[in-house]
C-alpha positions as CSV (number, residue, x, y, z in Angstrom):
1,M,0.0,0.0,0.0
2,Y,2.8,2.4,0.8
3,E,5.2,1.0,-1.8
4,K,4.1,3.6,-4.3
5,L,4.8,6.4,-1.9
6,D,8.2,4.9,-1.0
7,K,9.1,4.8,-4.7
8,L,8.0,8.4,-5.2
9,R,10.1,9.5,-2.2
10,A,13.1,7.6,-3.5
11,E,12.6,9.3,-6.9
12,V,12.4,12.7,-5.3
13,E,15.7,12.0,-3.4
14,R,17.4,10.9,-6.7
15,C,16.2,14.1,-8.4
16,K,17.5,16.2,-5.5
17,S,20.8,14.4,-5.6
18,K,21.0,14.9,-9.4
19,I,20.2,18.6,-9.0
20,E,23.0,19.0,-6.5
21,D,25.5,17.2,-8.8
22,D,24.4,19.4,-11.7
23,K,24.8,22.5,-9.6
24,A,28.4,21.5,-8.8
25,K,29.0,20.8,-12.5
26,L,27.6,24.2,-13.4
27,K,29.8,25.9,-10.9
28,A,32.9,24.1,-12.3
29,A,31.9,25.0,-15.9
30,E,31.3,28.6,-14.9
31,A,34.8,28.7,-13.3
32,K,36.4,27.2,-16.4
33,L,34.6,29.8,-18.6
34,Q,35.7,32.7,-16.4
35,E,39.3,31.4,-16.5
36,A,39.1,31.1,-20.3
37,E,37.6,34.6,-20.7
38,N,40.3,36.0,-18.4
39,S,43.1,34.3,-20.5
40,Q,41.5,35.6,-23.7
41,I,41.4,39.1,-22.3
42,L,45.0,39.0,-21.3
43,A,46.0,37.6,-24.7
44,D,44.1,40.3,-26.5
45,V,45.5,43.1,-24.3
46,G,49.0,41.7,-24.8
47,A,48.6,41.6,-28.5
48,L,48.0,45.4,-28.5
49,N,51.6,46.0,-27.5
50,L,50.6,49.0,-25.4
51,S,52.4,50.3,-22.3
52,P,50.4,50.3,-19.1
53,E,49.9,54.1,-19.5
54,Q,48.7,53.7,-23.1
55,L,46.3,50.9,-22.1
56,A,44.9,53.0,-19.3
57,E,44.3,55.9,-21.8
58,F,42.8,53.5,-24.3
59,L,40.4,52.1,-21.7
60,K,39.4,55.6,-20.6
61,L,38.5,56.5,-24.2
62,A,36.6,53.2,-24.6
63,T,34.6,53.7,-21.5
64,S,33.8,57.3,-22.3
65,G,32.4,56.3,-25.7
66,K,34.9,58.1,-27.8
67,L,35.9,54.9,-29.5
68,T,33.1,53.6,-31.7
69,T,34.6,51.5,-34.5
70,S,35.0,47.7,-34.2
71,G,38.8,48.1,-34.8
72,T,39.2,50.4,-31.8
73,A,42.6,49.1,-30.9
74,K,44.0,49.7,-34.4
75,S,42.3,53.2,-34.4
76,Y,43.9,54.1,-31.1
77,E,47.4,52.9,-32.3
78,T,46.9,54.9,-35.5
79,T,45.9,58.0,-33.6
80,A,48.9,57.7,-31.3
81,V,51.2,57.3,-34.4
82,S,49.6,60.2,-36.3
83,T,51.4,62.7,-34.1
84,D,54.7,61.5,-35.5
85,H,56.1,64.2,-37.8
86,E,57.6,61.6,-40.2
87,T,54.0,60.3,-41.0
88,D,52.8,63.9,-41.6
89,N,55.7,64.7,-43.9
90,D,55.0,61.7,-46.1
91,D,51.4,62.9,-46.6
92,E,52.6,66.4,-47.5
93,T,55.1,64.9,-50.0
94,E,52.4,62.9,-51.7
95,D,50.1,66.0,-52.0
96,F,53.0,68.0,-53.5
97,D,53.8,65.3,-56.0
98,D,50.2,65.2,-57.2
99,E,50.2,69.0,-57.7
100,E,53.3,68.8,-60.0
101,N,51.8,66.2,-62.4
């Protein structure tokens, strides 16, 4: 008469146990994901070849919304390099050559 209730109680306990196991698996998977994301972020930042000061400036620009293109790192590097006089002189030389022809 109570066999059905005993079976149902046993099933409930198995489900609770499975849920606890799944929660532990979920926490482990989330930890692995977080570690992988952190590693990817470090790799991406390292690939930029920026000094800590340049990285801080880049992040300030990014959080302020001043960087809007998908290639923001490349745009930032290009902006930093554009202040170089050698780059500016090359552009002026090309304009001058065009005017002569």
